[in-house]
HTML snippet that shows the backbone in 3Dmol.js (N, CA, C, O; Angstrom):
<script src="https://3Dmol.org/build/3Dmol-min.js"></script>
<div id="view" style="width:600px;height:400px;position:relative"></div>
<script>
const pdb = `
ATOM      1  N   MET A   1     -16.175 -23.818  10.594  1.00  0.00           N
ATOM      2  CA  MET A   1     -15.145 -22.971  10.370  1.00  0.00           C
ATOM      3  C   MET A   1     -14.812 -23.082   8.745  1.00  0.00           C
ATOM      4  O   MET A   1     -15.032 -24.166   8.204  1.00  0.00           O
ATOM      5  N   SER A   2     -14.374 -22.166   8.089  1.00  0.00           N
ATOM      6  CA  SER A   2     -14.053 -22.252   6.697  1.00  0.00           C
ATOM      7  C   SER A   2     -12.675 -22.639   6.463  1.00  0.00           C
ATOM      8  O   SER A   2     -11.788 -22.325   7.257  1.00  0.00           O
ATOM      9  N   SER A   3     -12.434 -23.373   5.304  1.00  0.00           N
ATOM     10  CA  SER A   3     -11.140 -23.827   5.166  1.00  0.00           C
ATOM     11  C   SER A   3     -10.166 -22.838   4.484  1.00  0.00           C
ATOM     12  O   SER A   3     -10.626 -22.193   3.542  1.00  0.00           O
ATOM     13  N   PRO A   4      -8.948 -22.647   4.821  1.00  0.00           N
ATOM     14  CA  PRO A   4      -8.010 -21.705   4.193  1.00  0.00           C
ATOM     15  C   PRO A   4      -8.004 -21.881   2.628  1.00  0.00           C
ATOM     16  O   PRO A   4      -8.176 -22.960   2.061  1.00  0.00           O
ATOM     17  N   ARG A   5      -7.776 -20.630   1.984  1.00  0.00           N
ATOM     18  CA  ARG A   5      -7.733 -20.678   0.526  1.00  0.00           C
ATOM     19  C   ARG A   5      -6.294 -20.139   0.162  1.00  0.00           C
ATOM     20  O   ARG A   5      -5.662 -19.437   0.952  1.00  0.00           O
ATOM     21  N   HIS A   6      -5.834 -20.489  -1.018  1.00  0.00           N
ATOM     22  CA  HIS A   6      -4.549 -20.022  -1.390  1.00  0.00           C
ATOM     23  C   HIS A   6      -4.361 -18.654  -1.951  1.00  0.00           C
ATOM     24  O   HIS A   6      -3.257 -18.261  -2.328  1.00  0.00           O
ATOM     25  N   ASP A   7      -5.549 -17.859  -2.011  1.00  0.00           N
ATOM     26  CA  ASP A   7      -5.492 -16.417  -2.404  1.00  0.00           C
ATOM     27  C   ASP A   7      -5.225 -15.538  -1.108  1.00  0.00           C
ATOM     28  O   ASP A   7      -5.281 -14.315  -1.244  1.00  0.00           O
ATOM     29  N   GLY A   8      -4.969 -16.016   0.000  1.00  0.00           N
ATOM     30  CA  GLY A   8      -4.794 -15.285   1.287  1.00  0.00           C
ATOM     31  C   GLY A   8      -6.057 -14.872   2.009  1.00  0.00           C
ATOM     32  O   GLY A   8      -6.088 -13.858   2.707  1.00  0.00           O
ATOM     33  N   SER A   9      -7.105 -15.673   1.834  1.00  0.00           N
ATOM     34  CA  SER A   9      -8.265 -15.355   2.539  1.00  0.00           C
ATOM     35  C   SER A   9      -8.904 -16.856   2.764  1.00  0.00           C
ATOM     36  O   SER A   9      -8.600 -17.849   2.103  1.00  0.00           O
ATOM     37  N   ASP A  10      -9.858 -16.804   3.845  1.00  0.00           N
ATOM     38  CA  ASP A  10     -10.568 -17.939   4.179  1.00  0.00           C
ATOM     39  C   ASP A  10     -11.839 -17.919   3.299  1.00  0.00           C
ATOM     40  O   ASP A  10     -11.994 -17.054   2.437  1.00  0.00           O
ATOM     41  N   GLY A  11     -12.685 -18.828   3.520  1.00  0.00           N
ATOM     42  CA  GLY A  11     -13.906 -18.919   2.649  1.00  0.00           C
ATOM     43  C   GLY A  11     -14.965 -17.677   3.017  1.00  0.00           C
ATOM     44  O   GLY A  11     -15.972 -17.437   2.351  1.00  0.00           O
ATOM     45  N   SER A  12     -14.625 -17.076   3.976  1.00  0.00           N
ATOM     46  CA  SER A  12     -15.630 -15.892   4.202  1.00  0.00           C
ATOM     47  C   SER A  12     -14.942 -14.547   3.804  1.00  0.00           C
ATOM     48  O   SER A  12     -15.471 -13.473   4.091  1.00  0.00           O
ATOM     49  N   GLY A  13     -13.710 -14.628   3.115  1.00  0.00           N
ATOM     50  CA  GLY A  13     -12.994 -13.491   2.704  1.00  0.00           C
ATOM     51  C   GLY A  13     -12.204 -12.801   3.642  1.00  0.00           C
ATOM     52  O   GLY A  13     -11.659 -11.760   3.276  1.00  0.00           O
ATOM     53  N   ASN A  14     -12.034 -13.261   4.937  1.00  0.00           N
ATOM     54  CA  ASN A  14     -11.089 -12.740   5.888  1.00  0.00           C
ATOM     55  C   ASN A  14      -9.698 -13.114   5.454  1.00  0.00           C
ATOM     56  O   ASN A  14      -9.434 -14.247   5.052  1.00  0.00           O
ATOM     57  N   LEU A  15      -8.708 -12.034   5.549  1.00  0.00           N
ATOM     58  CA  LEU A  15      -7.413 -12.242   5.242  1.00  0.00           C
ATOM     59  C   LEU A  15      -6.694 -13.084   6.101  1.00  0.00           C
ATOM     60  O   LEU A  15      -6.797 -12.892   7.312  1.00  0.00           O
ATOM     61  N   THR A  16      -5.886 -14.108   5.616  1.00  0.00           N
ATOM     62  CA  THR A  16      -5.115 -15.052   6.443  1.00  0.00           C
ATOM     63  C   THR A  16      -3.600 -14.935   5.996  1.00  0.00           C
ATOM     64  O   THR A  16      -3.255 -14.454   4.917  1.00  0.00           O
ATOM     65  N   CYS A  17      -2.809 -15.393   6.878  1.00  0.00           N
ATOM     66  CA  CYS A  17      -1.401 -15.404   6.720  1.00  0.00           C
ATOM     67  C   CYS A  17      -0.995 -16.716   5.794  1.00  0.00           C
ATOM     68  O   CYS A  17      -1.387 -17.845   6.090  1.00  0.00           O
ATOM     69  N   PRO A  18      -0.198 -16.452   4.688  1.00  0.00           N
ATOM     70  CA  PRO A  18      -0.050 -17.468   3.781  1.00  0.00           C
ATOM     71  C   PRO A  18       1.073 -18.520   4.348  1.00  0.00           C
ATOM     72  O   PRO A  18       1.432 -19.506   3.704  1.00  0.00           O
ATOM     73  N   SER A  19       1.533 -18.204   5.531  1.00  0.00           N
ATOM     74  CA  SER A  19       2.480 -19.155   6.126  1.00  0.00           C
ATOM     75  C   SER A  19       1.762 -20.097   7.190  1.00  0.00           C
ATOM     76  O   SER A  19       2.051 -21.290   7.282  1.00  0.00           O
ATOM     77  N   CYS A  20       0.849 -19.504   7.949  1.00  0.00           N
ATOM     78  CA  CYS A  20       0.369 -20.208   9.108  1.00  0.00           C
ATOM     79  C   CYS A  20      -1.222 -20.254   9.115  1.00  0.00           C
ATOM     80  O   CYS A  20      -1.802 -20.941   9.956  1.00  0.00           O
ATOM     81  N   ASP A  21      -1.911 -19.520   8.172  1.00  0.00           N
ATOM     82  CA  ASP A  21      -3.327 -19.474   8.179  1.00  0.00           C
ATOM     83  C   ASP A  21      -3.929 -18.601   9.234  1.00  0.00           C
ATOM     84  O   ASP A  21      -5.150 -18.439   9.238  1.00  0.00           O
ATOM     85  N   LYS A  22      -3.201 -18.051  10.089  1.00  0.00           N
ATOM     86  CA  LYS A  22      -3.826 -17.120  11.237  1.00  0.00           C
ATOM     87  C   LYS A  22      -4.261 -15.655  10.480  1.00  0.00           C
ATOM     88  O   LYS A  22      -3.741 -15.285   9.428  1.00  0.00           O
ATOM     89  N   PRO A  23      -5.234 -14.946  11.158  1.00  0.00           N
ATOM     90  CA  PRO A  23      -5.718 -13.700  10.593  1.00  0.00           C
ATOM     91  C   PRO A  23      -4.578 -12.669  10.353  1.00  0.00           C
ATOM     92  O   PRO A  23      -3.575 -12.703  11.065  1.00  0.00           O
ATOM     93  N   ARG A  24      -4.713 -11.793   9.402  1.00  0.00           N
ATOM     94  CA  ARG A  24      -3.754 -10.735   9.250  1.00  0.00           C
ATOM     95  C   ARG A  24      -4.657  -9.617   8.616  1.00  0.00           C
ATOM     96  O   ARG A  24      -5.750  -9.914   8.135  1.00  0.00           O
ATOM     97  N   THR A  25      -4.227  -8.439   8.621  1.00  0.00           N
ATOM     98  CA  THR A  25      -4.888  -7.185   8.327  1.00  0.00           C
ATOM     99  C   THR A  25      -4.465  -6.789   6.826  1.00  0.00           C
ATOM    100  O   THR A  25      -3.412  -7.195   6.334  1.00  0.00           O
ATOM    101  N   ALA A  26      -5.298  -6.029   6.195  1.00  0.00           N
ATOM    102  CA  ALA A  26      -4.888  -5.536   4.827  1.00  0.00           C
ATOM    103  C   ALA A  26      -3.544  -4.802   4.912  1.00  0.00           C
ATOM    104  O   ALA A  26      -3.310  -4.163   5.938  1.00  0.00           O
ATOM    105  N   GLY A  27      -2.705  -4.836   3.990  1.00  0.00           N
ATOM    106  CA  GLY A  27      -1.456  -4.210   3.936  1.00  0.00           C
ATOM    107  C   GLY A  27      -0.394  -5.013   4.616  1.00  0.00           C
ATOM    108  O   GLY A  27       0.763  -4.599   4.537  1.00  0.00           O
ATOM    109  N   GLN A  28      -0.651  -6.122   5.282  1.00  0.00           N
ATOM    110  CA  GLN A  28       0.305  -6.843   6.060  1.00  0.00           C
ATOM    111  C   GLN A  28       0.554  -8.207   5.081  1.00  0.00           C
ATOM    112  O   GLN A  28      -0.418  -8.777   4.583  1.00  0.00           O
ATOM    113  N   TYR A  29       1.756  -8.619   4.878  1.00  0.00           N
ATOM    114  CA  TYR A  29       2.023  -9.725   4.107  1.00  0.00           C
ATOM    115  C   TYR A  29       1.801 -11.043   4.876  1.00  0.00           C
ATOM    116  O   TYR A  29       1.382 -12.054   4.311  1.00  0.00           O
ATOM    117  N   LEU A  30       2.093 -10.991   6.166  1.00  0.00           N
ATOM    118  CA  LEU A  30       2.042 -12.131   7.099  1.00  0.00           C
ATOM    119  C   LEU A  30       1.424 -11.634   8.472  1.00  0.00           C
ATOM    120  O   LEU A  30       1.279 -10.445   8.757  1.00  0.00           O
ATOM    121  N   CYS A  31       1.112 -12.597   9.206  1.00  0.00           N
ATOM    122  CA  CYS A  31       0.492 -12.354  10.500  1.00  0.00           C
ATOM    123  C   CYS A  31       1.682 -11.761  11.226  1.00  0.00           C
ATOM    124  O   CYS A  31       2.826 -11.950  10.814  1.00  0.00           O
ATOM    125  N   PRO A  32       1.353 -10.884  12.546  1.00  0.00           N
ATOM    126  CA  PRO A  32       2.657 -10.402  13.190  1.00  0.00           C
ATOM    127  C   PRO A  32       3.566 -11.483  13.583  1.00  0.00           C
ATOM    128  O   PRO A  32       4.771 -11.263  13.457  1.00  0.00           O
ATOM    129  N   ALA A  33       3.179 -12.616  14.041  1.00  0.00           N
ATOM    130  CA  ALA A  33       4.098 -13.681  14.560  1.00  0.00           C
ATOM    131  C   ALA A  33       5.072 -14.004  13.372  1.00  0.00           C
ATOM    132  O   ALA A  33       6.291 -13.899  13.504  1.00  0.00           O
ATOM    133  N   CYS A  34       4.539 -14.359  12.334  1.00  0.00           N
ATOM    134  CA  CYS A  34       5.364 -14.842  11.216  1.00  0.00           C
ATOM    135  C   CYS A  34       6.191 -13.712  10.631  1.00  0.00           C
ATOM    136  O   CYS A  34       7.328 -13.946  10.221  1.00  0.00           O
ATOM    137  N   TRP A  35       5.681 -12.532  10.579  1.00  0.00           N
ATOM    138  CA  TRP A  35       6.445 -11.326  10.249  1.00  0.00           C
ATOM    139  C   TRP A  35       7.785 -11.299  11.006  1.00  0.00           C
ATOM    140  O   TRP A  35       8.872 -11.232  10.433  1.00  0.00           O
ATOM    141  N   PHE A  36       7.622 -11.356  12.322  1.00  0.00           N
ATOM    142  CA  PHE A  36       8.673 -11.102  13.156  1.00  0.00           C
ATOM    143  C   PHE A  36       9.736 -12.285  13.270  1.00  0.00           C
ATOM    144  O   PHE A  36      10.851 -12.181  13.781  1.00  0.00           O
ATOM    145  N   ALA A  37       9.151 -13.491  12.667  1.00  0.00           N
ATOM    146  CA  ALA A  37      10.197 -14.684  12.497  1.00  0.00           C
ATOM    147  C   ALA A  37      11.073 -14.448  11.506  1.00  0.00           C
ATOM    148  O   ALA A  37      12.186 -14.973  11.556  1.00  0.00           O
ATOM    149  N   LEU A  38      10.700 -13.604  10.431  1.00  0.00           N
ATOM    150  CA  LEU A  38      11.741 -13.257   9.487  1.00  0.00           C
ATOM    151  C   LEU A  38      12.901 -12.493   9.926  1.00  0.00           C
ATOM    152  O   LEU A  38      12.855 -11.823  10.958  1.00  0.00           O
ATOM    153  N   THR A  39      14.006 -12.565   9.144  1.00  0.00           N
ATOM    154  CA  THR A  39      15.149 -11.747   9.852  1.00  0.00           C
ATOM    155  C   THR A  39      14.942 -10.284   9.664  1.00  0.00           C
ATOM    156  O   THR A  39      14.182  -9.900   8.776  1.00  0.00           O
ATOM    157  N   ALA A  40      15.503  -9.522  10.364  1.00  0.00           N
ATOM    158  CA  ALA A  40      15.406  -8.107  10.246  1.00  0.00           C
ATOM    159  C   ALA A  40      15.949  -7.597   8.839  1.00  0.00           C
ATOM    160  O   ALA A  40      15.573  -6.517   8.384  1.00  0.00           O
ATOM    161  N   GLU A  41      16.709  -8.291   8.274  1.00  0.00           N
ATOM    162  CA  GLU A  41      17.149  -7.751   6.850  1.00  0.00           C
ATOM    163  C   GLU A  41      16.032  -8.114   5.899  1.00  0.00           C
ATOM    164  O   GLU A  41      15.699  -7.270   5.067  1.00  0.00           O
ATOM    165  N   THR A  42      15.443  -9.239   5.936  1.00  0.00           N
ATOM    166  CA  THR A  42      14.335  -9.588   5.091  1.00  0.00           C
ATOM    167  C   THR A  42      13.191  -8.649   5.272  1.00  0.00           C
ATOM    168  O   THR A  42      12.604  -8.169   4.302  1.00  0.00           O
ATOM    169  N   ARG A  43      12.827  -8.348   6.663  1.00  0.00           N
ATOM    170  CA  ARG A  43      11.814  -7.384   6.864  1.00  0.00           C
ATOM    171  C   ARG A  43      12.099  -6.122   6.253  1.00  0.00           C
ATOM    172  O   ARG A  43      11.213  -5.558   5.612  1.00  0.00           O
ATOM    173  N   ALA A  44      13.212  -5.626   6.376  1.00  0.00           N
ATOM    174  CA  ALA A  44      13.691  -4.271   5.849  1.00  0.00           C
ATOM    175  C   ALA A  44      13.468  -4.203   4.453  1.00  0.00           C
ATOM    176  O   ALA A  44      12.865  -3.274   3.915  1.00  0.00           O
ATOM    177  N   SER A  45      13.998  -5.281   3.798  1.00  0.00           N
ATOM    178  CA  SER A  45      13.856  -5.378   2.248  1.00  0.00           C
ATOM    179  C   SER A  45      12.259  -5.397   1.831  1.00  0.00           C
ATOM    180  O   SER A  45      11.865  -4.730   0.874  1.00  0.00           O
ATOM    181  N   LEU A  46      11.498  -6.096   2.508  1.00  0.00           N
ATOM    182  CA  LEU A  46      10.159  -6.147   2.140  1.00  0.00           C
ATOM    183  C   LEU A  46       9.281  -4.861   2.562  1.00  0.00           C
ATOM    184  O   LEU A  46       8.123  -4.713   2.172  1.00  0.00           O
ATOM    185  N   ASN A  47       9.919  -3.993   3.359  1.00  0.00           N
ATOM    186  CA  ASN A  47       9.320  -2.727   3.696  1.00  0.00           C
ATOM    187  C   ASN A  47       9.709  -1.603   2.598  1.00  0.00           C
ATOM    188  O   ASN A  47       9.085  -0.542   2.580  1.00  0.00           O
ATOM    189  N   LYS A  48      10.583  -1.820   1.837  1.00  0.00           N
ATOM    190  CA  LYS A  48      10.966  -0.984   0.736  1.00  0.00           C
ATOM    191  C   LYS A  48       9.846  -0.790  -0.217  1.00  0.00           C
ATOM    192  O   LYS A  48       9.153  -1.735  -0.592  1.00  0.00           O
ATOM    193  N   ARG A  49       9.655   0.505  -0.633  1.00  0.00           N
ATOM    194  CA  ARG A  49       8.616   0.877  -1.647  1.00  0.00           C
ATOM    195  C   ARG A  49       9.427   1.458  -2.931  1.00  0.00           C
ATOM    196  O   ARG A  49       9.657   2.659  -3.066  1.00  0.00           O
ATOM    197  N   ASP A  50       9.778   0.598  -3.730  1.00  0.00           N
ATOM    198  CA  ASP A  50      10.484   0.991  -4.833  1.00  0.00           C
ATOM    199  C   ASP A  50      10.278   0.053  -6.111  1.00  0.00           C
ATOM    200  O   ASP A  50       9.416  -0.818  -5.994  1.00  0.00           O
ATOM    201  N   GLY A  51      10.865   0.125  -7.127  1.00  0.00           N
ATOM    202  CA  GLY A  51      10.492  -0.748  -8.303  1.00  0.00           C
ATOM    203  C   GLY A  51      10.767  -2.160  -8.184  1.00  0.00           C
ATOM    204  O   GLY A  51      10.487  -2.879  -9.143  1.00  0.00           O
ATOM    205  N   LEU A  52      11.283  -2.665  -7.126  1.00  0.00           N
ATOM    206  CA  LEU A  52      11.513  -4.028  -6.909  1.00  0.00           C
ATOM    207  C   LEU A  52      10.668  -4.595  -5.682  1.00  0.00           C
ATOM    208  O   LEU A  52      10.852  -5.692  -5.156  1.00  0.00           O
ATOM    209  N   ALA A  53       9.665  -3.608  -5.304  1.00  0.00           N
ATOM    210  CA  ALA A  53       8.810  -4.221  -4.232  1.00  0.00           C
ATOM    211  C   ALA A  53       7.943  -5.347  -4.606  1.00  0.00           C
ATOM    212  O   ALA A  53       7.722  -6.193  -3.740  1.00  0.00           O
ATOM    213  N   LEU A  54       7.422  -5.478  -5.770  1.00  0.00           N
ATOM    214  CA  LEU A  54       6.670  -6.679  -6.240  1.00  0.00           C
ATOM    215  C   LEU A  54       7.458  -7.757  -6.366  1.00  0.00           C
ATOM    216  O   LEU A  54       7.026  -8.841  -5.975  1.00  0.00           O
ATOM    217  N   THR A  55       8.787  -7.654  -6.948  1.00  0.00           N
ATOM    218  CA  THR A  55       9.528  -8.623  -7.063  1.00  0.00           C
ATOM    219  C   THR A  55       9.944  -9.338  -5.667  1.00  0.00           C
ATOM    220  O   THR A  55       9.950 -10.566  -5.580  1.00  0.00           O
ATOM    221  N   ARG A  56      10.270  -8.550  -4.651  1.00  0.00           N
ATOM    222  CA  ARG A  56      10.486  -9.134  -3.426  1.00  0.00           C
ATOM    223  C   ARG A  56       9.303  -9.799  -2.733  1.00  0.00           C
ATOM    224  O   ARG A  56       9.434 -10.839  -2.086  1.00  0.00           O
ATOM    225  N   LEU A  57       8.086  -9.132  -2.898  1.00  0.00           N
ATOM    226  CA  LEU A  57       6.893  -9.877  -2.534  1.00  0.00           C
ATOM    227  C   LEU A  57       6.772 -11.229  -3.302  1.00  0.00           C
ATOM    228  O   LEU A  57       6.461 -12.258  -2.703  1.00  0.00           O
ATOM    229  N   ARG A  58       7.008 -11.205  -4.556  1.00  0.00           N
ATOM    230  CA  ARG A  58       6.815 -12.470  -5.313  1.00  0.00           C
ATOM    231  C   ARG A  58       7.962 -13.539  -4.625  1.00  0.00           C
ATOM    232  O   ARG A  58       7.631 -14.714  -4.467  1.00  0.00           O
ATOM    233  N   GLU A  59       9.109 -13.149  -4.288  1.00  0.00           N
ATOM    234  CA  GLU A  59      10.069 -13.972  -3.809  1.00  0.00           C
ATOM    235  C   GLU A  59       9.610 -14.686  -2.514  1.00  0.00           C
ATOM    236  O   GLU A  59       9.804 -15.875  -2.263  1.00  0.00           O
ATOM    237  N   LEU A  60       8.968 -13.781  -1.723  1.00  0.00           N
ATOM    238  CA  LEU A  60       8.511 -14.194  -0.560  1.00  0.00           C
ATOM    239  C   LEU A  60       7.464 -15.327  -0.504  1.00  0.00           C
ATOM    240  O   LEU A  60       7.453 -16.287   0.267  1.00  0.00           O
ATOM    241  N   VAL A  61       6.555 -15.008  -1.511  1.00  0.00           N
ATOM    242  CA  VAL A  61       5.247 -15.976  -1.643  1.00  0.00           C
ATOM    243  C   VAL A  61       5.874 -17.057  -2.271  1.00  0.00           C
ATOM    244  O   VAL A  61       5.513 -18.146  -1.826  1.00  0.00           O
ATOM    245  N   ASP A  62       6.752 -17.092  -3.224  1.00  0.00           N
ATOM    246  CA  ASP A  62       7.274 -18.264  -3.677  1.00  0.00           C
ATOM    247  C   ASP A  62       7.952 -19.241  -2.869  1.00  0.00           C
ATOM    248  O   ASP A  62       7.916 -20.448  -3.106  1.00  0.00           O
ATOM    249  N   GLN A  63       8.683 -18.614  -1.740  1.00  0.00           N
ATOM    250  CA  GLN A  63       9.298 -19.399  -0.887  1.00  0.00           C
ATOM    251  C   GLN A  63       8.462 -19.924   0.123  1.00  0.00           C
ATOM    252  O   GLN A  63       8.803 -20.942   0.727  1.00  0.00           O
ATOM    253  N   LEU A  64       7.295 -19.279   0.397  1.00  0.00           N
ATOM    254  CA  LEU A  64       6.271 -19.492   1.375  1.00  0.00           C
ATOM    255  C   LEU A  64       5.686 -20.888   0.703  1.00  0.00           C
ATOM    256  O   LEU A  64       5.499 -21.849   1.449  1.00  0.00           O
ATOM    257  N   GLY A  65       5.410 -20.988  -0.647  1.00  0.00           N
ATOM    258  CA  GLY A  65       4.654 -21.911  -1.216  1.00  0.00           C
ATOM    259  C   GLY A  65       5.488 -23.223  -1.711  1.00  0.00           C
ATOM    260  O   GLY A  65       5.018 -24.241  -2.220  1.00  0.00           O
ATOM    261  N   ARG A  66       6.716 -22.953  -1.454  1.00  0.00           N
ATOM    262  CA  ARG A  66       7.620 -24.287  -1.799  1.00  0.00           C
ATOM    263  C   ARG A  66       7.164 -25.709  -1.206  1.00  0.00           C
ATOM    264  O   ARG A  66       6.613 -25.781  -0.108  1.00  0.00           O
ATOM    265  N   SER A  67       7.394 -26.699  -1.904  1.00  0.00           N
ATOM    266  CA  SER A  67       7.045 -27.998  -1.212  1.00  0.00           C
ATOM    267  C   SER A  67       8.097 -28.490  -0.271  1.00  0.00           C
ATOM    268  O   SER A  67       7.790 -29.275   0.626  1.00  0.00           O
ATOM    269  N   ASP A  68       9.257 -28.091  -0.422  1.00  0.00           N
ATOM    270  CA  ASP A  68      10.337 -28.302   0.616  1.00  0.00           C
ATOM    271  C   ASP A  68      10.422 -27.118   1.452  1.00  0.00           C
ATOM    272  O   ASP A  68      11.247 -26.241   1.198  1.00  0.00           O
ATOM    273  N   TRP A  69       9.597 -27.036   2.464  1.00  0.00           N
ATOM    274  CA  TRP A  69       9.160 -25.935   3.294  1.00  0.00           C
ATOM    275  C   TRP A  69      10.669 -25.092   3.744  1.00  0.00           C
ATOM    276  O   TRP A  69      11.701 -25.633   4.141  1.00  0.00           O
ATOM    277  N   VAL A  70      10.432 -23.673   3.549  1.00  0.00           N
ATOM    278  CA  VAL A  70      11.797 -22.989   3.966  1.00  0.00           C
ATOM    279  C   VAL A  70      11.381 -22.417   5.317  1.00  0.00           C
ATOM    280  O   VAL A  70      10.303 -21.829   5.411  1.00  0.00           O
ATOM    281  N   PRO A  71      12.221 -22.569   6.407  1.00  0.00           N
ATOM    282  CA  PRO A  71      11.881 -21.829   7.552  1.00  0.00           C
ATOM    283  C   PRO A  71      11.863 -20.287   7.457  1.00  0.00           C
ATOM    284  O   PRO A  71      12.647 -19.701   6.711  1.00  0.00           O
ATOM    285  N   LEU A  72      11.008 -19.673   8.179  1.00  0.00           N
ATOM    286  CA  LEU A  72      10.752 -18.264   8.004  1.00  0.00           C
ATOM    287  C   LEU A  72      12.118 -17.383   8.122  1.00  0.00           C
ATOM    288  O   LEU A  72      12.392 -16.391   7.446  1.00  0.00           O
ATOM    289  N   ASP A  73      12.870 -17.955   9.091  1.00  0.00           N
ATOM    290  CA  ASP A  73      14.114 -17.222   9.553  1.00  0.00           C
ATOM    291  C   ASP A  73      15.326 -17.478   8.505  1.00  0.00           C
ATOM    292  O   ASP A  73      16.474 -17.079   8.699  1.00  0.00           O
ATOM    293  N   ARG A  74      14.917 -18.173   7.413  1.00  0.00           N
ATOM    294  CA  ARG A  74      15.912 -18.542   6.337  1.00  0.00           C
ATOM    295  C   ARG A  74      15.458 -17.936   4.968  1.00  0.00           C
ATOM    296  O   ARG A  74      16.172 -18.053   3.972  1.00  0.00           O
ATOM    297  N   ILE A  75      14.317 -17.319   4.940  1.00  0.00           N
ATOM    298  CA  ILE A  75      13.723 -16.700   3.767  1.00  0.00           C
ATOM    299  C   ILE A  75      14.548 -15.449   3.420  1.00  0.00           C
ATOM    300  O   ILE A  75      14.829 -14.608   4.273  1.00  0.00           O
ATOM    301  N   GLU A  76      14.919 -15.361   2.154  1.00  0.00           N
ATOM    302  CA  GLU A  76      15.807 -14.207   1.742  1.00  0.00           C
ATOM    303  C   GLU A  76      15.094 -13.606   0.451  1.00  0.00           C
ATOM    304  O   GLU A  76      14.558 -14.334  -0.384  1.00  0.00           O
ATOM    305  N   VAL A  77      15.127 -12.321   0.362  1.00  0.00           N
ATOM    306  CA  VAL A  77      14.564 -11.625  -0.719  1.00  0.00           C
ATOM    307  C   VAL A  77      15.590 -10.638  -1.317  1.00  0.00           C
ATOM    308  O   VAL A  77      16.620 -10.412  -0.682  1.00  0.00           O
ATOM    309  N   THR A  78      15.375 -10.067  -2.447  1.00  0.00           N
ATOM    310  CA  THR A  78      16.237  -9.161  -3.161  1.00  0.00           C
ATOM    311  C   THR A  78      16.372  -7.996  -2.134  1.00  0.00           C
ATOM    312  O   THR A  78      15.350  -7.481  -1.680  1.00  0.00           O
ATOM    313  N   PRO A  79      17.623  -7.565  -1.756  1.00  0.00           N
ATOM    314  CA  PRO A  79      17.703  -6.369  -1.001  1.00  0.00           C
ATOM    315  C   PRO A  79      17.266  -5.018  -1.535  1.00  0.00           C
ATOM    316  O   PRO A  79      17.362  -4.014  -0.829  1.00  0.00           O
TER     317      PRO A  79
END
`;
const viewer = $3Dmol.createViewer("view");
viewer.addModel(pdb, "pdb");
viewer.setStyle({}, {cartoon: {color: "spectrum"}});
viewer.zoomTo();
viewer.render();
</script>
């Protein structure tokens, strides 16, 4: 088995969830289990396609990568 990589894929190039390393598909930020662990408000913000979309994605990725782990249900991004 390939080890997870920090670029969102395993050694074979398969997309993985940055939170739990389970498989995800293109266009998904997280695997379904982790996505639905986020609050409805956070999911709604991440689903917006506007000038702040990349900012919100960066906020998500930054919180997932923190050394002091942030529970998925406590992650907040710009509305």
